[in-house]
C-alpha positions as CSV (number, residue, x, y, z in Angstrom):
1,M,95.4,70.6,-140.2
2,Q,95.6,74.0,-142.2
3,G,98.5,76.2,-140.5
4,A,101.6,75.4,-138.8
5,A,101.9,73.9,-136.1
6,T,105.0,72.6,-133.8
7,L,105.0,69.8,-131.9
8,V,106.6,69.7,-129.0
9,V,107.7,65.9,-127.5
10,T,109.8,64.6,-124.8
11,G,112.8,62.1,-125.7
12,P,113.6,59.7,-127.4
13,T,116.2,58.2,-126.0
14,F,119.3,57.0,-128.1
15,F,121.0,53.3,-127.8
16,S,124.3,54.6,-130.1
17,P,124.8,57.5,-132.5
18,G,123.9,55.7,-135.5
19,D,120.3,55.1,-134.0
20,E,119.9,58.5,-133.6
21,G,121.4,59.6,-137.3
22,I,118.5,57.0,-138.3
23,F,115.4,59.0,-136.2
24,F,116.7,62.4,-138.2
25,D,117.0,61.0,-141.0
26,W,113.7,59.2,-140.9
27,L,112.3,63.2,-140.0
28,S,113.7,65.0,-142.5
29,R,112.3,62.7,-145.4
30,I,108.7,63.5,-143.5
31,G,107.1,65.4,-146.0
32,C,105.4,68.0,-144.2
33,I,108.3,69.1,-141.7
34,E,110.1,72.3,-142.4
35,T,112.8,71.9,-139.3
36,V,113.4,69.7,-136.4
37,R,115.4,71.0,-133.3
38,G,116.6,69.7,-129.6
39,E,116.9,71.4,-127.0
40,R,117.9,69.6,-123.9
41,H,115.4,67.0,-123.1
42,L,112.7,68.1,-125.7
43,L,112.4,67.8,-129.8
44,Y,110.9,70.5,-131.6
45,V,109.2,69.7,-134.7
46,L,108.0,72.7,-136.7
47,L,105.5,71.4,-139.3
48,K,104.9,73.2,-142.7
49,P,101.9,75.5,-143.2
50,R,99.7,73.5,-144.8
51,P,97.7,69.8,-143.4
52,V,99.2,67.0,-143.1
53,P,99.0,63.8,-145.6
54,D,97.8,60.9,-144.6
55,L,100.9,59.8,-145.8
56,D,102.5,61.9,-143.5
57,L,100.4,61.4,-140.4
58,R,101.3,57.4,-140.6
59,E,105.1,58.1,-141.1
60,L,104.9,60.8,-137.6
61,I,102.4,57.8,-135.9
62,A,105.5,55.0,-136.9
63,I,108.5,57.3,-135.8
64,F,106.8,58.5,-132.6
65,H,105.8,54.6,-132.0
66,R,109.0,52.9,-133.0
67,Y,110.9,55.6,-130.4
68,R,108.9,55.8,-127.8
69,I,107.6,59.4,-128.3
70,D,104.2,60.5,-126.9
71,K,101.3,60.1,-129.2
72,S,98.8,62.2,-127.7
73,P,100.2,65.5,-129.4
74,L,98.9,64.1,-133.2
75,K,95.8,64.2,-132.0
76,Q,95.5,67.8,-133.5
77,F,96.1,66.1,-137.2
78,L,92.4,64.7,-136.9
79,S,90.3,66.0,-139.7
80,A,87.0,65.5,-141.2
81,E,89.4,63.8,-144.2
82,N,91.4,61.5,-141.9
83,A,88.7,60.6,-139.2
84,G,87.9,57.6,-141.4
85,W,91.2,55.7,-140.5
86,F,93.1,58.0,-138.0
87,R,90.3,57.7,-135.1
88,D,87.6,55.4,-136.6
89,D,89.7,52.9,-136.0
90,S,89.9,52.0,-132.1
91,H,92.2,48.4,-133.5
92,S,95.0,50.3,-134.7
93,Y,98.2,49.8,-132.3
94,W,98.2,54.0,-131.8
95,Y,94.8,54.2,-131.2
96,A,94.9,54.5,-127.2
97,D,98.0,56.4,-126.9
98,I,96.8,59.3,-129.4
99,F,92.7,59.6,-128.4
100,G,92.4,57.4,-125.0
101,E,90.9,53.7,-124.1
102,A,87.9,53.5,-126.5
């Protein structure tokens, strides 16, 4: 995906201050993320204006999965370059959560 995008998601639920710290530290290490801010129960993740690299997308999938965040907004990052592993692997743990049933 070209251009800046903002993911707006609900959650996550944290179980301790350390859990919350680890979550935001993990997000801060993902290269495509510009800023993150929370507002009530929503999380706003502003991405840098460039395509999301495969490694960064895999990290977003992993953190959304680990913290039980709705993964369907990640569908917007489907591209011709990543379709081979992202969309075309209906056996992946994230597939149904992002694209629906195969």
